[in-house]
N, C-alpha and C positions, 0 to 999 in steps of 0.2 A: 087769063084776061083780067084786066083791071076792073075794079068796081065802077059803078055809075051811081050818081045821086042827082036828083033834080034834072035829069037829062044830060048831065055833064060827066066827063071822065074825072076820076078822083086823082088828087095829088096828095100822097101820104109821104111825109118827109121822114127820113131816118128810120130808126127802129121804134116799135111801140115802147111807151114808158117815158122816162125823163127826157130822152133825146128828142122824141117827137114833140113833146110839149115845148121844149126849149126852141126848136126850129120853127114851130108854128108861131110862137110868140115873136120871134125875130121877123117873120113875114108880117104879122099884124102890126108891129112897130115900124114897118117900112124899111128895116135894115137889111133884110134878106130879099134879094131880087133875082136869085139864080140858084140852081141846083144841078148837080151832075149825076148822071146815071150811066150804066154800062150797056152798050148796044146789045150784047149777047144776053146778059143776065136780066135786064129790065124790059127789054123789048122783044127780042127773038124768043126767049124762053117763055115769055108771057103771051106770045102771039099778039102783040100790040104794035100798031103803027106809031111812028114818031108824031109828036105834037106838031101843030102848024101855027104859024104866026096868025094872030087874031082869034085863036081858039080860047075859049073860057074853060077853066078847070075848077073843080070844087076842092078847095083845100080842106082836108079832113084832120081834125085834132085827135088827140090821144083817146078820147072817149068814143070816137067814130062819128062825131057830129060834124056837120058842114060849118066850118069856122069862118070861111071867107071864100070869095071868088077871085081868081087871078086871071089875067089875060096874058097869053104867050106873046112875047115881043121878039123872041129870037130862038132859033134852034140850030145848033151846029154840031157836026160830028168831027172829032179830031183825035189823033193818037194821044194817049195819056201824057206823053212827054211834051206835047204841044199845047196843052191847056194854058191859056194866057193868065198872067197875073191879074189883068183887068177882070176876067171872069171869076177867078178865085176870090177877089175882093167882093164881087157882087153877091157872093154867098153869105156875106155878113156875119161870118162866124169868128172873126177876130184873128185870122191867120196873119202872121208877121211877114211871111214871104211865100213865094211859090213853092219853095222846098218844104215849108211847113204844111202847106195845102196838100202837096203830094204825099208826104209822110202820113198825114191824118187819113187821107183817102185810101191809100194802100192798106193801112191798118183796118179801116172800116170794112173794106171789101174782103180782106183776108179773113176777118171775123165772120163774114157772111159766106165763107167757103170758096172765094174766088181769088186766085193769084193774078195780080195785074202787073203787066210789064209795060215798057215804054211804047209798045205798038198797040196795046189794047184800045179799042175804040170807045171813047167817052162821048156821051151826048150831053152837051152843055145847053141847058134850058134856061132862058131868061124870061122873066115875067114881071108884071106890075100888079099891085093890089088894086082891085076894083071896089071892093067893099065887103062888109060883113053880112 
């Protein structure tokens, strides 16, 4: 189960350390407005329900502090091969193409011990920054 802070479910981006700091900074700068998770790894294995439109989440920085609050504006489930370029761009991480996004995400999840194929269900979460 995911952590809670100030009555909100937490949103922790990437892995602890430099990656989490970078991704949190992108959200705070307004550049990152989406993140992708795996239905099996991030929801079923954690016994968590999907986020819902209108839900507020506590963005947690690398120190574990509540860095900001975001509002969920979209949640979709799609096979990995059908993640759109529009969504990939919303992640704000500087991908040059959907192929770059796919390669980076396959590598990330492989490093987390999960092999992703074209049919793996991805949860595409879109959000907007409400404030710090």
